[in-house]
LUMSE-386837 format. One record per atom (N, C-alpha, C, O): residue in three letters; y, x, z. Coordinates in steps of 0.05 Angstrom, whole numbers, padded with zeros to 5 digits, always signed. Example, Ala and Ser with C-alpha at 12.3 -4.5 7.8 and 13.67 -1.06 7.14 Angstrom:
LUMSE-386837
ALA-00114+00264+00156ALA-00090+00246+00156ALA-00066+00264+00156ALA-00066+00285+00169SER-00045+00257+00142SER-00021+00273+00143SER+00001+00258+00157SER+00023+00268+00161
This chain:
LUMSE-386837
MET-00032+00021-00001MET+00004-00002-00006MET+00030+00017+00011MET+00053+00011+00015GLU+00017+00037+00015GLU+00044+00058+00014GLU+00052+00074-00015GLU+00072+00082-00026LYS+00030+00075-00020LYS+00034+00088-00057LYS+00055+00065-00072LYS+00076+00070-00083ARG+00039+00037-00069ARG+00054+00021-00088ARG+00088+00021-00080ARG+00106+00023-00098LEU+00095+00018-00050LEU+00116+00013-00032LEU+00134+00039-00054LEU+00153+00035-00069LYS+00121+00061-00048LYS+00140+00083-00063LYS+00147+00083-00095LYS+00166+00094-00106LEU+00121+00066-00109LEU+00135+00068-00130LEU+00155+00049-00136LEU+00175+00054-00149ALA+00148+00027-00127ALA+00170-00003-00128ALA+00197+00014-00132ALA+00213+00016-00151VAL+00195+00032-00098VAL+00229+00035-00102VAL+00237+00059-00120VAL+00260+00064-00125LEU+00212+00076-00131LEU+00225+00092-00146LEU+00232+00074-00175LEU+00251+00079-00189ILE+00213+00053-00178ILE+00225+00037-00204ILE+00257+00027-00210ILE+00272+00025-00230VAL+00259+00020-00178VAL+00285+00006-00176VAL+00312+00041-00181VAL+00332+00042-00194LEU+00303+00055-00170LEU+00318+00082-00170LEU+00321+00087-00200LEU+00342+00081-00210MET+00302+00099-00215MET+00301+00094-00247MET+00317+00081-00262MET+00331+00088-00281ILE+00314+00058-00249ILE+00335+00037-00272ILE+00367+00039-00267ILE+00384+00041-00285SER+00371+00038-00233SER+00393+00044-00221SER+00409+00065-00238SER+00431+00061-00248MET+00394+00091-00237MET+00403+00117-00250MET+00405+00111-00282MET+00419+00127-00295GLY+00397+00093-00294GLY+00394+00092-00323GLY+00419+00081-00324GLY+00435+00095-00336SER+00429+00056-00314SER+00460+00045-00316SER+00481+00064-00311SER+00502+00062-00325CYS+00479+00084-00291CYS+00499+00104-00288CYS+00514+00126-00308CYS+00503+00143-00322VAL+00551+00120-00306VAL+00556+00141-00336VAL+00566+00158-00318VAL+00569+00155-00294SER+00575+00184-00337SER+00582+00205-00316SER+00610+00213-00318SER+00625+00201-00332LYS+00617+00230-00306LYS+00658+00224-00311LYS+00658+00236-00343LYS+00674+00227-00360LYS+00642+00254-00349LYS+00643+00269-00378LYS+00646+00259-00405LYS+00651+00270-00427GLU+00639+00228-00397GLU+00630+00210-00417GLU+00654+00186-00418GLU+00655+00170-00437ILE+00675+00184-00391ILE+00688+00168-00400ILE+00722+00182-00398ILE+00742+00169-00405VAL+00724+00206-00388VAL+00752+00218-00386VAL+00759+00228-00411VAL+00746+00241-00428TYR+00786+00218-00410TYR+00793+00232-00444TYR+00815+00258-00440TYR+00828+00264-00420LEU+00816+00271-00465LEU+00828+00294-00465LEU+00819+00316-00439LEU+00837+00326-00425GLN+00793+00321-00434GLN+00792+00335-00418GLN+00790+00360-00426GLN+00788+00367-00450ASP+00791+00378-00402ASP+00799+00405-00399ASP+00831+00415-00411ASP+00836+00436-00423ALA+00853+00388-00404ALA+00876+00399-00411ALA+00896+00415-00392ALA+00917+00427-00395GLU+00872+00405-00360GLU+00902+00428-00338GLU+00906+00448-00351GLU+00897+00462-00370GLY+00928+00445-00332GLY+00945+00476-00338GLY+00969+00480-00364GLY+00984+00499-00369ILE+00967+00462-00373ILE+00984+00474-00406ILE+01009+00475-00393ILE+01018+00457-00378THR+01021+00496-00399THR+01056+00503-00392THR+01069+00489-00419THR+01090+00476-00415ALA+01064+00490-00432ALA+01088+00480-00454ALA+01078+00465-00481ALA+01059+00477-00490LEU+01085+00447-00495LEU+01079+00424-00516LEU+01077+00440-00535LEU+01092+00459-00533GLU+01065+00438-00552GLU+01055+00439-00578GLU+01086+00418-00599GLU+01100+00398-00596ALA+01083+00446-00624ALA+01104+00426-00643ALA+01089+00402-00650ALA+01065+00405-00656ILE+01101+00374-00650ILE+01095+00356-00658ILE+01110+00344-00694ILE+01131+00338-00706VAL+01071+00346-00697VAL+01073+00348-00726VAL+01087+00320-00742VAL+01071+00301-00743LYS+01114+00316-00756LYS+01113+00283-00767LYS+01095+00285-00784LYS+01090+00305-00797VAL+01083+00265-00787VAL+01068+00244-00800VAL+01088+00227-00804VAL+01105+00218-00788GLU+01083+00221-00837GLU+01086+00199-00850GLU+01077+00183-00875GLU+01086+00190-00897PRO+01056+00159-00873PRO+01042+00158-00892PRO+01048+00153-00917PRO+01070+00153-00928LYS+01022+00148-00929LYS+01036+00158-00961LYS+01022+00127-00971LYS+01003+00114-00962ILE+01040+00122-00993ILE+01034+00096-01003ILE+01014+00098-01021ILE+01009+00115-01038GLN+01000+00071-01013GLN+00962+00072-01023GLN+00964+00049-01043GLN+00983+00034-01039GLN+00948+00042-01063GLN+00941+00011-01072GLN+00935-00009-01055GLN+00921-00007-01034ASN+00950-00031-01066ASN+00946-00054-01047ASN+00971-00055-01028ASN+00973-00077-01016ASP+00990-00036-01023ASP+01009-00038-00997ASP+01027-00051-01009ASP+01032-00046-01032ILE+01042-00071-00993ILE+01064-00083-01000ILE+01095-00077-00988ILE+01100-00079-00964LEU+01114-00068-01007LEU+01134-00053-01003LEU+01151-00069-00996LEU+01147-00088-01011SER+01176-00078-00974SER+01202-00088-00980SER+01221-00063-00987SER+01222-00041-00976ILE+01236-00072-01007ILE+01266-00050-01018ILE+01287-00069-01016ILE+01287-00089-01029ASN+01306-00064-01000ASN+01327-00071-01004ASN+01355-00054-01016ASN+01356-00029-01016VAL+01374-00069-01026VAL+01390-00044-01044VAL+01414-00057-01032VAL+01416-00081-01027SER+01434-00035-01026SER+01465-00049-01016SER+01485-00030-01025SER+01482-00006-01031ALA+01506-00044-01024ALA+01526-00019-01032ALA+01557-00027-01030ALA+01559-00051-01035MET+01578-00015-01024MET+01606-00026-01018MET+01614-00056-01039MET+01628-00076-01036ASP+01597-00043-01063ASP+01610-00068-01084ASP+01582-00082-01085ASP+01562-00072-01096ALA+01585-00110-01070ALA+01557-00123-01062ALA+01547-00132-01091ALA+01523-00130-01098GLU+01571-00144-01112GLU+01553-00159-01134GLU+01544-00137-01153GLU+01529-00145-01172ALA+01549-00111-01152ALA+01535-00096-01166ALA+01508-00086-01153ALA+01494-00076-01171ALA+01500-00086-01137ALA+01470-00090-01120ALA+01451-00117-01127ALA+01427-00118-01130LEU+01467-00136-01128LEU+01446-00161-01138LEU+01424-00160-01146LEU+01404-00170-01137PRO+01429-00142-01175PRO+01411-00149-01201PRO+01383-00132-01187PRO+01360-00138-01195PHE+01386-00112-01167PHE+01358-00097-01157PHE+01351-00115-01136PHE+01331-00106-01126ASN+01359-00138-01124ASN+01352-00148-01102ASN+01347-00175-01109ASN+01366-00190-01112LEU+01314-00187-01113LEU+01302-00216-01123LEU+01308-00225-01097LEU+01316-00212-01078PHE+01303-00256-01100PHE+01288-00268-01082PHE+01273-00288-01087PHE+01274-00296-01110GLU+01257-00301-01069GLU+01235-00321-01075GLU+01255-00346-01085GLU+01278-00347-01076ALA+01247-00364-01100ALA+01258-00390-01092ALA+01257-00409-01075ALA+01235-00418-01069GLY+01283-00418-01061GLY+01283-00431-01041GLY+01278-00457-01043GLY+01271-00469-01063ASN+01282-00466-01024ASN+01286-00502-01026ASN+01301-00503-01009ASN+01310-00483-00996THR+01309-00545-01003THR+01323-00553-00991THR+01328-00544-00956THR+01349-00543-00942THR+01303-00540-00950THR+01299-00534-00916THR+01301-00505-00907THR+01306-00503-00883SER+01297-00480-00923SER+01295-00454-00917SER+01308-00443-00938SER+01305-00450-00962ALA+01324-00423-00928ALA+01336-00403-00944ALA+01315-00381-00957ALA+01297-00371-00945SER+01321-00375-00986SER+01309-00357-01003SER+01301-00330-00993SER+01320-00316-00986LYS+01273-00318-00992LYS+01272-00294-00975LYS+01270-00272-00994LYS+01257-00279-01014PRO+01278-00247-00994PRO+01270-00222-01009PRO+01252-00226-01016PRO+01240-00244-01004ILE+01239-00214-01041ILE+01217-00211-01060ILE+01201-00185-01051ILE+01212-00163-01054THR+01171-00187-01039THR+01165-00155-01034THR+01148-00151-01059THR+01139-00168-01074TYR+01143-00117-01060TYR+01132-00103-01087TYR+01103-00098-01074TYR+01100-00088-01052LEU+01080-00108-01094LEU+01053-00105-01088LEU+01049-00078-01111LEU+01056-00078-01135VAL+01037-00061-01097VAL+01032-00032-01111VAL+01005-00046-01118VAL+00989-00061-01106ASN+01008-00030-01151ASN+00982-00045-01164ASN+00960-00029-01159ASN+00955-00014-01140SER+00943-00037-01182SER+00916-00012-01180SER+00921+00010-01194SER+00908+00030-01191ASP+00944+00007-01211ASP+00963+00040-01223ASP+00966+00057-01202ASP+00965+00082-01202GLY+00973+00038-01181GLY+00995+00053-01162GLY+01030+00051-01170GLY+01048+00066-01163ASP+01029+00034-01181ASP+01065+00027-01192ASP+01071+00000-01181ASP+01057-00018-01173ILE+01092+00002-01183ILE+01111-00027-01183ILE+01135-00034-01197ILE+01150-00016-01204ASN+01140-00056-01201ASN+01154-00056-01226ASN+01187-00067-01211ASN+01192-00090-01202PHE+01200-00052-01211PHE+01226-00055-01198PHE+01252-00060-01225PHE+01255-00047-01246PRO+01266-00082-01216PRO+01285-00091-01230PRO+01299-00077-01240PRO+01311-00061-01227VAL+01302-00079-01267VAL+01324-00065-01288VAL+01309-00031-01295VAL+01302-00027-01319LEU+01305-00011-01276LEU+01278+00011-01272LEU+01251+00008-01287LEU+01238+00025-01300GLY+01246-00019-01280GLY+01214-00027-01292GLY+01192-00012-01271GLY+01190-00013-01246LYS+01176+00001-01292LYS+01145+00010-01276LYS+01153+00036-01260LYS+01166+00054-01271ILE+01147+00038-01236ILE+01157+00056-01218ILE+01124+00068-01208ILE+01107+00052-01201ALA+01122+00095-01208ALA+01098+00106-01197ALA+01103+00108-01161ALA+01117+00125-01150VAL+01089+00088-01148VAL+01093+00098-01120VAL+01069+00115-01103VAL+01072+00133-01086GLU+01042+00102-01115GLU+01027+00112-01095GLU+01022+00150-01086GLU+01021+00169-01102GLY+01021+00149-01061GLY+01017+00181-01060GLY+01039+00192-01047GLY+01041+00214-01035PHE+01056+00173-01051PHE+01094+00181-01040PHE+01091+00178-01019PHE+01070+00168-01012THR+01114+00185-01000THR+01117+00165-00978THR+01147+00148-00981THR+01163+00153-00999THR+01152+00126-00959THR+01173+00116-00966THR+01202+00134-00966THR+01221+00129-00981LYS+01200+00147-00953LYS+01226+00168-00956LYS+01229+00181-00981LYS+01250+00183-00994GLU+01201+00189-00990GLU+01210+00207-01021GLU+01224+00179-01041GLU+01247+00181-01049ILE+01206+00150-01047ILE+01214+00132-01062ILE+01249+00129-01059ILE+01266+00130-01076THR+01250+00127-01032THR+01284+00128-01023THR+01301+00139-01033THR+01323+00131-01040SER+01288+00165-01033SER+01303+00190-01047SER+01312+00181-01084SER+01333+00182-01097TYR+01277+00171-01091TYR+01274+00176-01121TYR+01307+00147-01126TYR+01326+00146-01142LEU+01299+00131-01108LEU+01309+00097-01117LEU+01340+00100-01119LEU+01355+00089-01135THR+01347+00123-01090THR+01375+00126-01095THR+01388+00139-01117THR+01411+00132-01122GLU+01378+00153-01128GLU+01381+00170-01154GLU+01385+00166-01171GLU+01405+00174-01183ALA+01367+00149-01179ALA+01362+00128-01197ALA+01388+00104-01202ALA+01405+00104-01220LEU+01384+00093-01189LEU+01404+00068-01175LEU+01435+00084-01184LEU+01450+00071-01198ALA+01442+00105-01178ALA+01470+00115-01187ALA+01475+00110-01202ALA+01498+00105-01208VAL+01453+00110-01218VAL+01473+00108-01252VAL+01483+00077-01258VAL+01496+00068-01277TYR+01475+00065-01235TYR+01478+00039-01241TYR+01505+00024-01221TYR+01521+00006-01227ILE+01501+00042-01191ILE+01522+00029-01170ILE+01528+00060-01161ILE+01521+00083-01166LYS+01547+00047-01145LYS+01563+00076-01131LYS+01561+00075-01103LYS+01571+00059-01088ASN+01546+00097-01096ASN+01538+00103-01071ASN+01518+00080-01061ASN+01523+00063-01044PRO+01492+00082-01077PRO+01480+00060-01071PRO+01463+00067-01043PRO+01457+00090-01037ILE+01458+00048-01031ILE+01442+00050-00998ILE+01418+00032-01000ILE+01418+00008-00997VAL+01394+00051-01007VAL+01366+00035-01004VAL+01353+00045-00980VAL+01354+00065-00967ASN+01336+00017-00979ASN+01322+00018-00946ASN+01300+00009-00959ASN+01301-00008-00976ILE+01276+00024-00952ILE+01240+00015-00959ILE+01228+00013-00927ILE+01234+00029-00909ARG+01211-00011-00925ARG+01184-00009-00907ARG+01165-00022-00920ARG+01164-00039-00937LEU+01145-00006-00906LEU+01123-00020-00903LEU+01110-00032-00895LEU+01098-00024-00875THR+01103-00068-00906THR+01108-00094-00888THR+01075-00096-00876THR+01068-00109-00856ASN+01056-00079-00895ASN+01022-00092-00883ASN+01010-00061-00881ASN+00993-00050-00895PHE+01027-00050-00856PHE+01018-00027-00848PHE+01007-00037-00816PHE+01019-00045-00797LYS+00968-00029-00822LYS+00955-00044-00799LYS+00943-00032-00791LYS+00945-00010-00803VAL+00924-00032-00770VAL+00905-00013-00764VAL+00871-00040-00748VAL+00871-00063-00738THR+00856-00027-00752THR+00834-00047-00741THR+00816-00037-00722THR+00798-00025-00733ILE+00815-00040-00691ILE+00797-00031-00677ILE+00773-00046-00674ILE+00776-00069-00666LEU+00750-00039-00678LEU+00728-00055-00665LEU+00705-00040-00655LEU+00701-00016-00656GLY+00691-00059-00645GLY+00661-00042-00624GLY+00675-00049-00587GLY+00685-00070-00579GLU+00670-00027-00574GLU+00669-00029-00549GLU+00698-00021-00536GLU+00703-00002-00521VAL+00716-00040-00545VAL+00741-00041-00538VAL+00742-00073-00530VAL+00727-00091-00536LYS+00765-00071-00514LYS+00760-00103-00497LYS+00776-00117-00514LYS+00772-00141-00508SER+00789-00115-00528SER+00804-00128-00550SER+00801-00133-00575SER+00820-00146-00585PRO+00781-00127-00592PRO+00775-00113-00615PRO+00791-00131-00633PRO+00797-00152-00622GLY+00799-00126-00661GLY+00811-00133-00682GLY+00832-00119-00697GLY+00837-00095-00694THR+00843-00133-00711THR+00871-00126-00737THR+00902-00130-00717THR+00910-00151-00707TYR+00914-00103-00716TYR+00933-00097-00715TYR+00956-00090-00723TYR+00957-00066-00723PRO+00982-00102-00733PRO+01005-00097-00748PRO+01018-00073-00727PRO+01023-00073-00702VAL+01023-00053-00750VAL+01040-00026-00748VAL+01072-00028-00740VAL+01079-00006-00730PRO+01095-00046-00740PRO+01122-00046-00751PRO+01132-00027-00758PRO+01144-00026-00779ASN+01127-00003-00740ASN+01140+00023-00744ASN+01133+00046-00770ASN+01147+00065-00778GLU+01113+00039-00777GLU+01099+00056-00790GLU+01090+00082-00788GLU+01086+00098-00806ARG+01085+00086-00756ARG+01071+00108-00744ARG+01052+00103-00715ARG+01066+00103-00694ILE+01026+00099-00713ILE+01018+00111-00692ILE+00996+00119-00692ILE+00980+00119-00711SER+00993+00129-00662SER+00971+00149-00652SER+00941+00143-00654SER+00940+00119-00662ILE+00922+00150-00652ILE+00895+00149-00647ILE+00896+00133-00623ILE+00884+00111-00624LEU+00911+00143-00596LEU+00906+00133-00564LEU+00928+00106-00567LEU+00926+00086-00553GLU+00943+00108-00584GLU+00967+00080-00579GLU+00941+00063-00590GLU+00927+00049-00576ALA+00937+00066-00618ALA+00919+00052-00627ALA+00893+00030-00604ALA+00891+00006-00604ILE+00881+00047-00589ILE+00854+00049-00567ILE+00881+00033-00542ILE+00873+00015-00526GLY+00903+00038-00541GLY+00920+00019-00530GLY+00931-00008-00531GLY+00942-00019-00512MET+00926-00017-00555MET+00933-00043-00565MET+00913-00053-00555MET+00916-00069-00537ALA+00883-00047-00566ALA+00866-00062-00565ALA+00851-00059-00538ALA+00827-00055-00537GLY+00867-00061-00515GLY+00862-00058-00483GLY+00837-00032-00469GLY+00824-00031-00448ASP+00842-00012-00494ASP+00825+00014-00478ASP+00791+00003-00482ASP+00777-00017-00483LEU+00792+00025-00483LEU+00753+00025-00478LEU+00740+00019-00465LEU+00738+00035-00445THR+00725+00000-00464THR+00705-00011-00449THR+00684+00015-00431THR+00674+00034-00443ILE+00681+00010-00406ILE+00661+00033-00399ILE+00634+00043-00412ILE+00621+00064-00412GLN+00631+00021-00422GLN+00601+00021-00448GLN+00613+00037-00468GLN+00598+00049-00482GLY+00642+00040-00472GLY+00648+00060-00498GLY+00639+00083-00503GLY+00630+00095-00484LYS+00639+00095-00524LYS+00628+00124-00529LYS+00654+00141-00539LYS+00659+00143-00563ARG+00664+00149-00527ARG+00686+00164-00528ARG+00684+00190-00544ARG+00702+00201-00557LYS+00658+00199-00540LYS+00647+00235-00558LYS+00646+00221-00588LYS+00651+00236-00608ASN+00640+00193-00591ASN+00634+00191-00613ASN+00653+00167-00630ASN+00641+00150-00643VAL+00675+00167-00629VAL+00688+00146-00647VAL+00688+00152-00681VAL+00696+00174-00690VAL+00680+00134-00696VAL+00680+00130-00717VAL+00709+00129-00728VAL+00722+00111-00716LEU+00721+00140-00744LEU+00742+00132-00757LEU+00733+00128-00798LEU+00716+00139-00813ILE+00755+00106-00803ILE+00742+00092-00831ILE+00761+00099-00842ILE+00781+00091-00832ARG+00765+00116-00866ARG+00792+00115-00876ARG+00790+00116-00908ARG+00769+00123-00918GLU+00814+00109-00926GLU+00803+00100-00953GLU+00825+00117-00959GLU+00843+00114-00942GLN+00831+00141-00982GLN+00843+00158-00994GLN+00824+00171-01020GLN+00801+00179-01023ASN+00855+00167-01041ASN+00846+00171-01062ASN+00818+00158-01083ASN+00809+00165-01105GLY+00810+00133-01061GLY+00797+00119-01082GLY+00769+00121-01066GLY+00749+00111-01076LYS+00770+00133-01039LYS+00739+00142-01036LYS+00749+00136-00996LYS+00769+00143-00984ARG+00729+00124-00989ARG+00722+00112-00962ARG+00710+00140-00941ARG+00685+00141-00939ASN+00723+00159-00927ASN+00713+00179-00912ASN+00713+00162-00879ASN+00728+00147-00865PHE+00687+00177-00877PHE+00681+00176-00846PHE+00685+00201-00824PHE+00670+00221-00824VAL+00707+00198-00806VAL+00704+00214-00788VAL+00702+00213-00767VAL+00713+00194-00756ASP+00683+00236-00750ASP+00674+00237-00716ASP+00690+00236-00705ASP+00709+00240-00720ILE+00703+00230-00675ILE+00725+00231-00670ILE+00720+00236-00635ILE+00708+00219-00622ASP+00729+00255-00623ASP+00718+00265-00599ASP+00747+00257-00581ASP+00770+00267-00581LEU+00736+00234-00567LEU+00768+00233-00546LEU+00766+00240-00524LEU+00782+00230-00509THR+00750+00257-00515THR+00747+00274-00485THR+00752+00301-00501THR+00754+00318-00483ASN+00755+00312-00521ASN+00766+00334-00526ASN+00797+00331-00543ASN+00804+00317-00563LYS+00814+00351-00524LYS+00838+00359-00516LYS+00852+00364-00553LYS+00874+00367-00563GLU+00826+00361-00561GLU+00837+00383-00590GLU+00852+00359-00613GLU+00866+00358-00634ILE+00837+00342-00591ILE+00845+00310-00618ILE+00876+00312-00624ILE+00884+00305-00646LEU+00898+00326-00598LEU+00923+00324-00607LEU+00930+00333-00628LEU+00946+00319-00641ASN+00919+00364-00643ASN+00927+00369-00663ASN+00911+00367-00694ASN+00914+00379-00715SER+00894+00344-00686SER+00877+00336-00713SER+00889+00318-00728SER+00901+00298-00721PRO+00884+00326-00752PRO+00905+00308-00770PRO+00905+00280-00767PRO+00923+00265-00774TYR+00881+00273-00755TYR+00872+00245-00753TYR+00876+00233-00731TYR+00864+00212-00726PHE+00896+00247-00709PHE+00912+00235-00688PHE+00931+00214-00685PHE+00937+00200-00665TYR+00945+00216-00721TYR+00961+00196-00723TYR+00943+00181-00747TYR+00932+00194-00765LEU+00941+00150-00744LEU+00931+00133-00761LEU+00944+00134-00787LEU+00964+00147-00792ALA+00929+00119-00807ALA+00944+00115-00835ALA+00944+00087-00839ALA+00928+00075-00824GLN+00959+00071-00856GLN+00959+00037-00854GLN+00919+00034-00874GLN+00904+00044-00891ASN+00923+00014-00856ASN+00882+00004-00857ASN+00865+00023-00849ASN+00846+00022-00865ASP+00860+00042-00831ASP+00857+00052-00819ASP+00829+00032-00797ASP+00834+00011-00785VAL+00803+00046-00798VAL+00796+00020-00780VAL+00777+00048-00765VAL+00767+00067-00776LEU+00775+00039-00732LEU+00763+00056-00717LEU+00738+00036-00707LEU+00742+00013-00702ILE+00717+00047-00707ILE+00692+00041-00694ILE+00686+00059-00666ILE+00682+00083-00663VAL+00686+00036-00643VAL+00681+00043-00622VAL+00644+00043-00615VAL+00634+00021-00610GLU+00629+00062-00616GLU+00607+00061-00613GLU+00597+00054-00582GLU+00609+00069-00566PRO+00582+00038-00571PRO+00560+00026-00550PRO+00552+00068-00546PRO+00547+00086-00563ASN+00556+00068-00517ASN+00541+00092-00508ASN+00514+00075-00493ASN+00508+00051-00491LYS+00499+00104-00486LYS+00467+00099-00481LYS+00465+00071-00459LYS+00450+00052-00462THR+00479+00073-00443THR+00468+00055-00423THR+00477+00026-00428THR+00476+00009-00411LYS+00488+00020-00458LYS+00498-00009-00458LYS+00474-00012-00482LYS+00466-00035-00484ILE+00459+00009-00502ILE+00432+00001-00500ILE+00419+00008-00493ILE+00399+00015-00505ASN+00423+00010-00471ASN+00389+00006-00459ASN+00391-00020-00448ASN+00372-00035-00447SER+00417-00025-00437SER+00418-00054-00431SER+00408-00069-00439SER+00392-00084-00426SER+00418-00070-00472SER+00412-00092-00489SER+00387-00096-00495SER+00378-00119-00498ALA+00374-00072-00498ALA+00344-00072-00504ALA+00330-00074-00479ALA+00308-00063-00481VAL+00336-00086-00452VAL+00321-00091-00430VAL+00325-00123-00432VAL+00305-00138-00431GLY+00353-00136-00435GLY+00358-00158-00442GLY+00370-00180-00429GLY+00375-00169-00407PRO+00377-00199-00427PRO+00399-00208-00413PRO+00384-00219-00384PRO+00395-00228-00364ASN+00346-00216-00390ASN+00336-00222-00361ASN+00333-00202-00341ASN+00315-00202-00325ILE+00354-00179-00342ILE+00362-00151-00322ILE+00359-00167-00294ILE+00344-00158-00277GLY+00371-00189-00291GLY+00379-00203-00267GLY+00353-00202-00256GLY+00346-00187-00237VAL+00336-00221-00271VAL+00308-00231-00260VAL+00290-00205-00253VAL+00279-00204-00231ILE+00288-00186-00270ILE+00283-00163-00263ILE+00290-00160-00230ILE+00277-00170-00212PHE+00310-00147-00229PHE+00320-00133-00212PHE+00303-00154-00182PHE+00287-00145-00167ALA+00315-00183-00183ALA+00304-00194-00163ALA+00270-00194-00168ALA+00258-00194-00146SER+00254-00193-00188SER+00227-00198-00181SER+00222-00170-00167SER+00206-00167-00149ILE+00237-00152-00178ILE+00225-00123-00159ILE+00239-00125-00132ILE+00228-00109-00116SER+00259-00137-00121SER+00265-00135-00100SER+00248-00155-00079SER+00249-00153-00054THR+00232-00176-00093THR+00217-00199-00081THR+00192-00181-00069THR+00183-00179-00046LEU+00180-00162-00103LEU+00157-00146-00090LEU+00155-00122-00067LEU+00135-00113-00056ILE+00181-00115-00064ILE+00180-00091-00048ILE+00178-00107-00018ILE+00164-00101+00001SER+00198-00132-00019SER+00189-00147+00010SER+00159-00166+00019SER+00149-00178+00039ILE+00156-00161-00003ILE+00126-00170-00001ILE+00111-00142+00010ILE+00103-00143+00034ILE+00108-00117-00006ILE+00091-00106+00004ILE+00105-00093+00030ILE+00090-00080+00045VAL+00125-00096+00035VAL+00139-00090+00071VAL+00124-00107+00090VAL+00112-00097+00110LEU+00125-00135+00083LEU+00108-00149+00100LEU+00081-00151+00104LEU+00068-00158+00124ILE+00072-00141+00077ILE+00043-00135+00085ILE+00032-00105+00098ILE+00010-00103+00109THR+00052-00084+00095THR+00041-00059+00104THR+00055-00060+00132THR+00051-00039+00144ARG+00072-00080+00145ARG+00070-00082+00172ARG+00043-00085+00190ARG+00044-00087+00215
């Protein structure tokens, strides 16, 4: 009977240990102690991609001279007309008033702003061009508190900020292997990111691009608990009952 009691206790201990998560699996940016100086922060600007949507506004001291370059949707009696946006087509172009087809794919909004400012100077004195990427969004899936797709209004977001928007990783999230999916030049790239390593701060993937997808995989604890199934509570209750019975018999 004593052997059975020891076996039952051992089973309980093994199940309990299997559900434990070590500190090294959940702490972000480990070994970052002792840093006395910050490295230069790299300025990252998103490159325009196919199917991006651009908002372009042209203004000048002579407002009438700028009118042909600001098109509006047809309004109705209840609402004002809205400025049109420009969809980057499969060739990487937009069709801009007067100037016609403009290749924008692979350029930043700053570079296109400079180009349009110079091109419009032929028609307008001292033109002011403002361009915004209106569909910048990232998607976070897997072991986070609030998975989903999140818009980014300022066109710049780090991987840590994105995870923060999703409510942080759950305790079952695998921090050492977060998968980043990014489309570049017509190809879909998969990148493994270790959030426990401080070198992520210097990674070219620290700042996300529009339409990036982050997938947080479950750790071994979550996988093992899923394998046991929803009856884990029943199993523990049964083991507890078994131990109680063995104790009563061996008294």
